[in-house]
C-alpha positions in Angstrom: 166.4 275.8 112.6 168.1 273.1 114.6 166.3 270.4 116.6 167.4 272.1 119.8 165.7 275.4 118.9 162.5 273.7 117.8 161.8 272.1 121.2 164.1 272.1 124.2 164.9 268.8 126.1 163.2 270.3 129.2 160.0 270.9 127.2 160.1 267.5 125.7 160.2 266.0 129.2 157.1 268.1 130.2 155.2 267.1 127.1 155.6 263.4 127.9 153.4 264.0 130.9 150.5 265.3 128.8 147.9 263.5 126.8 145.6 264.4 123.9 141.9 264.5 124.9 140.4 263.5 121.5 136.7 262.8 121.3 135.7 259.2 120.6 135.9 258.6 116.8 135.7 255.4 114.8 139.1 253.7 114.8 140.4 250.9 112.6 142.8 249.7 115.3 143.3 249.4 119.0 145.4 251.5 121.2 146.1 252.7 124.7 143.3 255.3 125.0 140.3 254.0 127.0 136.9 254.9 125.5 133.4 254.2 126.5 133.0 251.9 123.5 132.8 248.2 124.0 135.8 246.3 122.8 138.5 243.8 123.6 140.6 245.2 126.3 141.1 243.3 129.6 139.1 245.7 131.8 135.6 244.5 132.5 132.8 246.9 131.6 129.4 245.3 132.2 127.1 242.3 131.5 124.6 242.3 128.7 122.1 239.7 127.5 123.5 237.3 124.8 122.5 238.1 121.2 122.8 235.4 118.6 126.1 235.9 116.7 128.0 237.2 119.8 131.4 235.7 120.5 130.7 232.6 122.7 134.1 232.9 124.4 132.7 235.9 126.3 129.7 234.1 127.8 129.6 234.0 131.6 128.8 230.3 132.3 128.7 230.9 136.1 125.9 233.4 135.6 124.1 230.9 133.4 124.4 228.2 136.1 122.7 230.5 138.6 120.1 232.3 136.4 119.7 229.9 133.5 120.1 232.8 131.1 123.0 233.7 128.8 124.9 236.8 129.6 127.9 238.3 127.8 130.9 239.9 129.5 131.8 243.2 127.8 135.1 245.1 128.2 136.2 248.7 127.8 137.7 249.3 124.4 141.1 251.0 124.0 141.7 253.1 121.0 144.6 255.4 120.0 143.9 258.9 118.7 144.8 260.1 115.3 146.2 263.6 115.2 146.4 265.6 112.0 148.7 268.7 112.0 148.1 271.2 109.2 150.6 274.0 109.1 150.1 277.1 106.8 153.4 278.1 105.0 152.0 280.8 102.8 154.1 284.0 102.6 152.1 285.9 105.2 153.2 283.4 107.8 156.8 284.5 107.5 155.9 287.9 109.0 156.7 288.6 112.6 157.7 285.0 113.6 154.3 283.4 113.0 155.6 280.4 111.1 158.3 279.7 113.7 155.7 279.5 116.5 153.5 277.3 114.2 156.5 274.9 113.7 157.2 274.7 117.4 153.6 274.1 118.4 153.1 271.5 115.7 156.2 269.7 116.9 155.0 269.9 120.6 151.6 268.5 119.8 153.0 265.8 117.6 155.5 264.8 120.2 153.1 264.5 123.1 150.8 262.5 120.9 153.5 260.1 119.8 154.8 259.8 123.4 151.2 258.9 124.4 151.0 256.0 121.8 148.7 258.0 119.5 149.2 258.3 115.7 150.3 261.5 113.9 150.2 262.8 110.4 151.6 266.2 109.4 151.0 268.4 106.3 152.2 271.8 105.2 150.1 273.9 102.8 149.7 277.2 101.0 147.5 277.1 97.8 147.7 273.2 98.1 149.3 270.6 100.3 153.1 270.9 99.7 154.5 268.1 101.9 153.2 265.4 104.1 154.7 263.1 106.7 153.8 259.4 106.6 151.5 258.2 109.4 153.8 258.2 112.4 153.5 255.9 115.5 155.7 255.7 118.6 157.9 258.3 120.2 161.1 257.3 118.2 159.3 258.4 115.0 159.0 262.0 116.3 162.3 262.8 114.6 160.6 262.4 111.2 158.0 265.0 112.2 160.7 267.3 113.5 162.7 266.9 110.3 159.6 267.8 108.1 158.8 270.9 110.3 162.4 272.1 110.4 162.7 272.0 106.6 159.6 274.0 105.8 159.8 277.7 104.8 157.3 280.3 103.8 156.4 280.4 100.1 157.4 283.1 97.6 155.3 286.0 96.4 152.3 285.0 94.3 151.3 281.9 96.3 148.5 282.7 98.7 147.2 280.7 101.6 143.9 278.9 101.3 142.0 276.0 102.8 140.1 275.3 99.6 142.2 272.1 99.0 140.1 270.6 101.8 137.1 270.8 99.5 139.0 269.1 96.7 139.5 265.8 98.4 141.7 266.9 101.2 139.5 265.9 104.1 141.1 262.8 105.9 139.4 259.6 105.2 139.9 258.3 108.8 138.5 260.8 111.2 140.6 262.2 114.0 141.7 265.4 115.8 142.7 268.0 113.2 144.7 271.0 114.3 145.0 273.9 111.8 147.9 276.3 112.5 147.6 279.5 110.4 147.0 283.3 110.5 143.7 282.6 108.7 144.2 285.6 106.5 142.7 283.8 103.6 141.1 285.9 100.8 138.6 283.1 100.0 137.6 282.6 103.7 137.5 279.6 105.9 133.9 278.7 106.5 133.2 276.1 103.9 136.6 274.3 104.4 136.2 274.0 108.1 132.7 272.7 107.7 134.0 270.1 105.3 136.4 268.9 108.0 133.6 268.6 110.4 131.4 266.6 108.0 134.2 264.1 107.9 133.6 263.5 111.6 136.8 265.2 112.7 137.3 267.1 115.9 138.7 270.5 114.7 141.1 272.8 116.6 141.7 276.2 115.0 144.9 277.9 116.1 145.2 281.4 114.8 148.6 283.0 115.0 149.1 286.7 114.4 152.2 288.8 114.8 152.5 291.5 117.4 152.4 294.2 114.7 149.2 292.7 113.3 147.6 292.7 116.7 148.9 296.1 117.8 150.6 298.0 115.0 153.1 300.8 115.8 153.3 302.2 112.3 152.6 305.9 111.6 153.1 308.3 108.8 153.1 307.9 105.0 154.1 304.4 104.0 154.2 302.1 101.0 152.8 298.8 102.1 153.3 295.6 100.1 151.1 292.5 100.3 153.4 289.7 101.2 151.5 287.1 99.2 150.5 289.0 96.1 153.4 291.4 95.9 151.0 294.3 95.2 151.8 297.6 96.9 149.7 300.5 98.1 150.5 304.0 99.4 148.8 304.7 102.7 148.8 307.4 105.3 148.6 305.9 108.8 147.1 308.2 111.5 146.0 307.3 115.0 142.5 307.2 113.7 143.4 304.7 111.0 145.2 302.6 113.5 142.1 302.5 115.7 139.9 301.5 112.8 142.4 298.8 111.9 142.5 297.4 115.4 138.7 297.3 115.4 138.7 295.4 112.1 141.2 292.8 113.4 139.2 292.4 116.6 136.0 291.9 114.7 137.7 289.4 112.4 139.2 287.3 115.2 136.0 287.5 117.1 134.1 286.3 114.0 136.4 283.3 113.6 136.1 282.5 117.3 132.3 282.7 117.2 132.1 280.5 114.1 134.2 277.9 115.9 132.1 278.1 119.1 128.9 277.7 117.2 130.2 274.7 115.3 131.7 273.0 118.4 135.3 273.6 117.3 138.1 274.7 119.7 139.6 278.1 118.9 142.9 279.6 120.3 144.4 283.0 119.3 148.1 283.3 119.8 150.6 286.1 119.3 153.7 285.1 117.5 155.6 286.5 120.5 154.1 283.8 122.7 156.4 281.0 123.8 155.5 277.5 122.8 155.3 276.7 126.5 152.6 279.3 126.9 150.8 278.1 123.8 150.6 274.6 125.2 150.2 275.1 128.9 148.3 278.4 129.2 146.2 278.4 126.0 145.6 274.9 124.8 145.2 273.1 128.1 142.2 275.2 129.2 140.4 274.1 126.1 140.7 270.5 127.1 142.5 269.5 123.9 145.4 268.4 126.0 145.6 267.4 129.7 148.2 266.5 132.2 
């Protein structure tokens, strides 16, 4: 995959007009994102009574001359967001173009964050985290994120996808906006791991990507199906009745994941691998409020 096929120049230009809409989380540094917290930017917020220990440089002496009381000027704080991009590269993601869309969407979100003066970390995982980017800042560093995403590929048979590594010390120490891009076809589930992300005060965005055949299979007849992650096979006879039962099971599974996210205050987006990255960003993610423009 070349850089040109990852994100087109026209899309990059559109992304620069978007911004992440991350919730306010504790930050260790300033930035360009205005919050309702009180900080050290130049825009005045309000007055409040002086409390011993406050910075005397912010005292309003004119107010003291009029009222004979000490008041402190406070200012709107400006913080940058911290975006974590977690991309599933287990073997099932190779099916039907799922991984390709995940790569593109991760690149798009990372680029718009970096263009907006936010910070970005990327990681790819299967049974564990396989590769990470350093913490990136500034639009010129987007090439490092693109390079990492371009070089990833789905794992071989025998390595299944899981989020259990989050429960083994994988939750970020500094809270931020965490976007998980996966088909979420994990044999060990997702509930405990996503909960762990939230207990770390992260804002969580679940992006489930399924192939067109997984959403609406066109298979029929007697087939030998092979599990792409375990390599195990099974002979099945697929009739219209079996297809309908399968569709119902998929619908119930995706609805269950969506309901879990809704109840926990997480954002959830379901994508088909045939969706374009433009549709994923502008028609699916923007309505959630995760990005705005």
